[in-house]
N, C-alpha and C positions, 0 to 999 in steps of 0.2 A: 765338085763336091761342096756343099755348104760347112763351115764350122760351127762351132758350137754356139758361138755369138753370134753367126748369121741365121739361125734358124728362125723359121716365125713363128707365131704363139701358138698357131695351128697344129705345127710339126712338137712342139715341146710339148702341147698338150696331149697328143696322139700319142708319145712316149712316156708319160708318166701315167697314161690310162692303158697302158697294155696291160691286157689280164695275163700275160705271162709272169710280169714282174709283181704282180700281186702280193702282199703278204712278205714279199722279199727283205724289206727295209727294215729299220730300226722300227721296236715296238714299243709303246710307253706304256704304264704302270696302267689300270682301271681306274675308274675313278676313286673308287672305295677300295683300296688292295685289302687281301689279308696280312696279315705277318709273314705267313711262308713267302709270300709274292715279293713281299718289301726286302726280304731276306737274298731270295733268289737274286734281284734287280743290283741288288748293292754289289751283290759277289760278281756279276756280271760286269757292271761296271768297274769293280776293282781290277779284272782280266783285262778289260779293255785299255784300261789306263797303264797297266803294265806293257801292252802292246804298244801303246803310242810312246810311252816314256822311252822305250829299247828300239822304236821305229823296227818292228818285226811284222811281216808280212801275215797273212791270215794262215797260210801252210807251214809258217816258221813257229805260231804258236799251235796250230792241231799238232805237229812235231813232238814239241814242247810237253803236251798235257795229256798226249798221246790219245788222242779223240781223232773219229774224222774231220774232214773238213767242212762236213755239211753240219756236223753236231758243233764244231767251234765256230760258225758263222752264227749259229741259233743261239750262241752264249753273247758273242761281240754285238750282236745285233739286238740285244737283251729278249728274245724271243724264250721268256720266261715260262711260256705252259709247256715249250717241246724239250726242256730238261729239266734234270730233278736235281736236288740239292745234293747228293751223292757225288756226280759227275761236276758239280762247281766247287766245292769242296777238296776233291781230290786233285782239282787242275788248278788251286789257290796254292794246294800244298806241293805242288811240283814246280811252280813258278817262283813262289816265297819261300823256298825251303832255305834255312829252318822258318817254320811258320806257327802262329800260335792264333787259334780263331777264338774270339771270346764272346760269348754270348753276354748281350745287358737286357735286362728285363726289369721296366722301370715302370711304374702307373702314371699315366698320361694323367695331367690336370686337367679337371673340367672346366673349361673355359666359359660354360653356361654362366657360371655364377661370378663372373666378374662383372665389377659396376666400374663404369667409365664416367666419370666427374667432367 
């Protein structure tokens, strides 16, 4: 049996293109994310950071935040369309207890009026 380093390019490509695994990796934000998508993405990243900082398995995180492993993996892989804000806020409050979540609302500066000389 070949090790991972000994696999041919075609074998690696076949694994990557396996339709059973499509959508199971990390998701990125859409090109123009909504404010809600940005918030959910940041909360997912905080939970992932907690997992990495504390060297916890997915199962251990799921137990701590009282969610199924499948839902926890949606969070850890930033599948923001599969989780809602309440789930994320509740998970954060369980991991970072006591926690305070702040929402900062700032008007973005319009970059189209900037002059470069």
